[in-house]
C-alpha positions in Angstrom: 0.0 0.2 0.0 1.3 3.3 -0.8 0.0 7.2 -0.3 -1.9 7.2 -3.6 -3.4 3.9 -3.1 -5.4 5.6 -0.1 -6.3 8.7 -1.4 -3.2 10.9 -0.3 -1.7 13.3 -2.6 1.8 15.2 -1.6 1.7 18.3 -3.1 0.3 19.3 -6.6 3.1 18.0 -8.9 2.6 15.3 -11.9 4.4 11.6 -10.6 6.6 9.8 -12.7 5.2 6.6 -14.3 6.4 4.2 -11.0 6.4 6.9 -9.0 9.6 6.2 -8.2 13.7 6.6 -8.2 13.1 4.5 -11.4 11.6 7.0 -13.3 15.1 8.7 -13.7 16.2 6.9 -16.8 18.9 4.9 -16.0 18.1 4.2 -12.4 17.9 0.8 -10.9 17.3 0.2 -7.5 18.1 -4.0 -6.3 17.5 -5.3 -2.4 18.2 -8.3 -0.2 16.4 -8.9 2.9 17.5 -11.0 5.2 15.2 -12.6 8.2 16.1 -15.1 9.8 14.7 -16.9 13.9 13.7 -14.3 16.0 16.3 -11.9 16.1 16.9 -10.5 12.6 15.2 -8.5 10.7 18.6 -6.9 8.4 19.2 -5.7 4.5 21.2 -4.7 2.2 19.7 -1.6 -0.7 21.1 -0.7 -3.8 20.8 2.2 -5.5 23.0 2.0 -9.2 22.5 5.3 -11.1 24.1 3.6 -14.4 25.6 0.7 -15.3 28.8 2.1 -15.7 28.8 4.5 -13.2 32.5 3.3 -12.0 34.5 4.4 -15.5 31.3 7.3 -16.1 30.8 8.7 -12.7 27.9 11.0 -12.7 27.8 14.5 -11.0 26.7 14.4 -7.3 26.8 16.2 -3.9 26.2 16.0 -0.6 24.0 17.2 2.3 24.3 16.5 6.5 21.3 17.6 8.1 22.7 15.9 11.3 25.5 14.1 11.4 24.9 11.6 13.9 25.9 8.5 11.0 27.8 7.2 8.1 28.2 7.7 4.8 31.6 6.6 2.9 33.0 8.1 0.0 32.4 11.1 0.9 35.4 13.4 1.0 36.3 12.5 -2.8 32.6 12.9 -3.7 32.4 16.9 -1.9 36.8 17.0 -3.9 35.5 15.8 -7.4 32.0 16.6 -6.9 31.8 12.8 -9.0 29.4 9.8 -7.7 31.6 6.3 -9.1 29.6 4.1 -7.7 26.4 2.3 -6.7 24.6 3.9 -3.4 24.6 0.5 -0.2 22.4 1.2 2.3 22.4 -0.7 5.0 22.4 -1.3 9.3 25.1 0.5 11.1 27.4 -2.2 11.8 27.0 -3.7 8.5 29.2 -0.4 6.3 31.9 -2.0 6.0 31.3 -5.0 4.2 29.3 -3.8 1.6 31.8 -1.1 0.7 34.2 -4.0 0.6 31.7 -5.8 -1.6 31.2 -2.7 -4.1 34.8 -2.6 -4.0 35.3 -5.9 -5.4 32.5 -5.5 -7.5 34.0 -2.7 -9.1 37.5 -4.1 -9.4 35.8 -7.0 -11.5 33.4 -4.8 -13.8 35.8 -2.1 -15.0 37.6 -1.9 -18.6 40.6 -4.2 -18.7 43.5 -1.6 -17.8 42.0 1.1 -15.9 43.3 1.2 -12.6 41.0 0.8 -9.4 40.7 3.2 -6.3 37.3 2.3 -5.5 35.8 5.1 -3.1 31.9 4.1 -2.9 29.6 5.5 -1.5 27.6 2.8 1.9 25.9 4.5 4.2 23.5 3.3 6.8 20.5 3.7 9.8 20.2 2.4 12.9 17.7 -1.6 12.9 19.5 -2.5 16.6 15.3 -2.8 18.0 14.4 -5.4 15.8 18.2 -6.2 14.2 20.7 -8.3 16.3 22.6 -5.1 14.7 25.9 -6.6 16.8 25.6 -9.9 14.9 27.0 -9.2 11.1 24.6 -11.3 9.6 24.5 -8.9 6.0 27.5 -11.1 4.1 28.9 -9.9 0.9 27.0 -12.4 -0.3 23.9 -10.2 0.4 24.6 -7.7 -0.9 26.3 -8.9 -3.9 22.4 -9.9 -4.1 21.1 -6.4 -4.1 23.6 -5.1 -6.8 22.9 -8.3 -9.1 19.4 -8.0 -9.1 18.9 -3.9 -9.2 16.3 -3.2 -11.2 14.4 -0.3 -13.0 10.7 -0.5 -13.2 8.5 -0.7 -9.8 10.6 -0.2 -6.3 9.3 -2.4 -3.6 8.8 -0.5 -0.1 8.6 -0.5 3.6 10.3 -3.6 5.5 12.6 -4.7 2.2 16.2 -4.4 2.0 18.3 -1.8 4.3 15.0 -0.3 5.2 13.9 -4.4 6.8 14.4 -3.8 10.6 13.6 -0.1 10.7 11.2 2.2 12.2 9.8 6.0 11.5 7.8 8.4 13.8 7.9 4.6 16.1 6.2 3.4 13.6 7.0 0.4 11.6 8.8 1.9 8.0 12.0 1.5 6.4 12.5 2.1 2.5 10.4 4.0 0.4 10.4 6.3 -2.9 8.6 8.4 -4.8 9.1 11.2 -8.1 8.0 14.1 -10.1 8.2 15.6 -13.3 8.6 19.1 -13.6 10.2 21.4 -16.4 10.5 18.5 -18.8 12.7 16.5 -16.3 12.2 13.9 -13.5 13.5 14.3 -9.9 13.2 10.8 -7.7 13.9 10.4 -3.8 14.1 7.2 -2.0 15.0 7.2 2.2 15.3 4.4 4.5 13.8 6.1 6.9 14.7 5.7 10.5 14.3 9.2 12.4 11.3 11.2 14.8 9.0 11.4 17.2 5.6 10.3 17.5 4.0 13.3 19.0 5.9 15.6 15.7 4.7 13.8 13.3 2.9 14.8 11.0 1.4 14.6 7.0 0.2 17.2 4.8 0.8 19.4 7.5 -2.3 17.3 10.0 -0.1 16.5 13.3 -1.3 12.8 12.9 1.2 11.3 15.8 -0.8 13.9 18.2 -3.4 12.2 16.6 -2.7 8.4 17.0 -0.7 8.5 19.9 1.5 5.9 21.7 -2.4 4.8 23.5 -3.8 3.6 20.2 -1.0 2.4 18.5 2.8 2.1 20.9 5.4 3.6 19.7 8.3 1.1 19.1 10.9 0.8 22.2 14.6 3.5 21.0 14.5 6.9 22.6 12.0 8.7 20.7 14.3 11.3 18.3 17.2 8.7 18.1 17.8 7.1 15.0 18.3 8.3 11.3 17.1 9.1 7.9 19.1 8.3 4.3 17.8 10.4 1.7 18.9 9.3 -2.1 17.6 12.1 -5.0 18.2 11.3 -8.6 17.6 13.2 -11.6 17.8 14.0 -15.4 18.3 17.3 -15.6 21.6 18.4 -16.5 23.3 19.5 -12.9 26.8 20.8 -11.9 27.5 18.9 -8.1 26.9 23.1 -7.1 23.1 22.0 -8.5 23.2 18.5 -6.8 23.6 19.7 -3.4 21.1 22.3 -3.6 19.0 19.8 -4.3 20.2 17.2 -1.7 19.8 20.3 0.9 16.0 20.4 0.0 15.3 17.0 1.5 15.9 18.0 4.8 12.9 20.4 4.0 10.5 17.1 2.9 11.6 15.1 6.7 10.9 18.8 8.4 7.2 18.7 7.0 6.6 14.7 8.2 7.6 16.6 11.3 11.6 15.2 11.3 14.1 18.2 13.0 17.3 16.5 12.8 17.5 15.7 16.0 20.6 14.8 18.5 21.0 11.7 18.3 19.6 11.3 14.2 22.0 10.7 11.1 20.3 12.9 8.3 22.3 12.5 5.2 21.3 13.3 1.8 23.0 12.6 -1.6 21.5 14.1 -4.7 23.1 12.9 -8.7 22.5 14.2 -12.0 22.7 11.7 -14.7 22.3 14.5 -17.3 25.9 14.9 -18.1 27.1 11.7 -19.3 30.3 10.9 -21.1 32.3 12.5 -19.4 34.2 9.3 -19.2 36.7 10.3 -17.0 38.8 6.6 -16.3 38.2 5.8 -19.7 41.7 5.7 -22.1 41.7 8.0 -24.2 38.2 10.0 -22.7 38.4 13.8 -24.1 41.0 15.8 -22.7 38.5 18.4 -21.9 34.6 17.4 -21.1 32.0 19.4 -22.6 28.9 19.5 -20.1 25.3 21.4 -19.4 24.1 23.0 -16.7 20.5 23.8 -16.3 19.9 27.4 -15.8 20.2 28.3 -11.7 16.6 30.3 -12.1 15.2 27.8 -13.6 16.2 24.9 -10.4 13.4 26.2 -8.3 10.8 24.1 -9.8 13.4 21.5 -8.9 13.3 22.4 -5.5 9.9 21.5 -5.0 9.6 18.8 -6.4 12.3 17.1 -4.2 10.0 18.4 -1.4 7.3 17.1 -2.4 8.8 13.5 -3.1 10.7 12.9 -0.1 7.4 13.7 2.7 5.6 10.9 -0.2 8.4 8.6 -0.2 8.3 8.7 3.9 5.0 8.3 3.9 5.0 5.2 1.6 8.1 3.5 3.5 5.6 3.4 6.4 2.4 2.6 4.8 3.7 -0.4 3.4 6.1 -1.8 5.9 3.3 -4.0 8.5 3.9 -4.7 12.1 7.1 -6.7 12.8 8.3 -8.4 15.4 12.3 -8.7 16.1 15.3 -9.0 18.8 13.9 -9.8 22.3 10.5 -10.1 21.2 10.4 -5.9 20.2 7.7 -5.2 18.1 6.9 -2.1 15.7 3.2 -1.7 14.7 2.5 -0.4 11.4 1.3 2.9 10.6 -2.5 2.3 10.5 -4.6 3.2 7.9 -8.0 4.2 9.1 -6.4 6.1 11.4 -4.2 8.0 9.5 -6.9 9.0 7.2 -9.5 9.5 10.0 -6.9 12.2 11.3 -6.8 14.1 7.9 -10.3 14.3 7.0 -10.7 15.4 11.1 -8.6 18.9 10.1 -10.2 19.0 6.4 -7.8 16.9 4.2 -9.7 13.8 3.4 -8.2 11.1 1.1 -9.3 11.7 -2.6 -10.0 7.9 -4.3 -8.2 7.1 -7.4 
């Protein structure tokens, strides 16, 4: 179930065909979900910007709302403004194995004669309430499977891949995605949502968390406000790294609309990349010494900002609506966001769902 399946529209801009980050041509997403026994609830998600991103990178940049989290590869990404790898998403203590696996994949896939110096991007959120995070249950094979299975088209959401053990605003959540089409360009967002306090949870400006309350649907056990969110923005608009950073910054506004404030215990990291300048071939033998690139005029950026804010908000909501109640480590239960209670809260404040 997604927001639009319930008749909940976020913003005014049209979505892409799948309402997913994969609406940006060439972007693929894959998941490996790891559920074992009573204590293992984790996994890996891979966002692949393009088939040959290691040898033909894309312009990219990141933004930090609050830094109690990890995203590898950022010093070089910030220095060069280029993303050379898929983006892996997993739990906090599995960043290393996913990163190492992406290094091995790049080594195997680069053209012959091209020197490997892989600095892949892997980000995390903490799933230790539902998952035995200290047990290192994510393996290299899990990461390889997520990468090999990355596909265009519809994207599985909720408790899948890296989002398997995650919660958001004290409800069960995980992976969510959404897209917008504006000015002939597509903007897609994918989140791994694991942040927020119940009392601040809002949808379309309605204080849903206060209306539902913890007495009706108990919150998960972790300290409210701890946790993190990772947001990945993709666009086919031809942007330079500085413009990608401006898109990444706007993810923060989507989080804020949902009630997140970047609490002290939260790691809120966002990365944006543009596929609008390909063929630079910076690592390919015989590549031109001077690359020709295009850039969208800065005066045309505001509609893209709108698109990121709307898609981020909807992606977070989708991550919650697609997730079922889950019981995990030590019998801890994270309850799903009740659809009927959500719709009742929206209707009470004059924002009833519209049948679609």
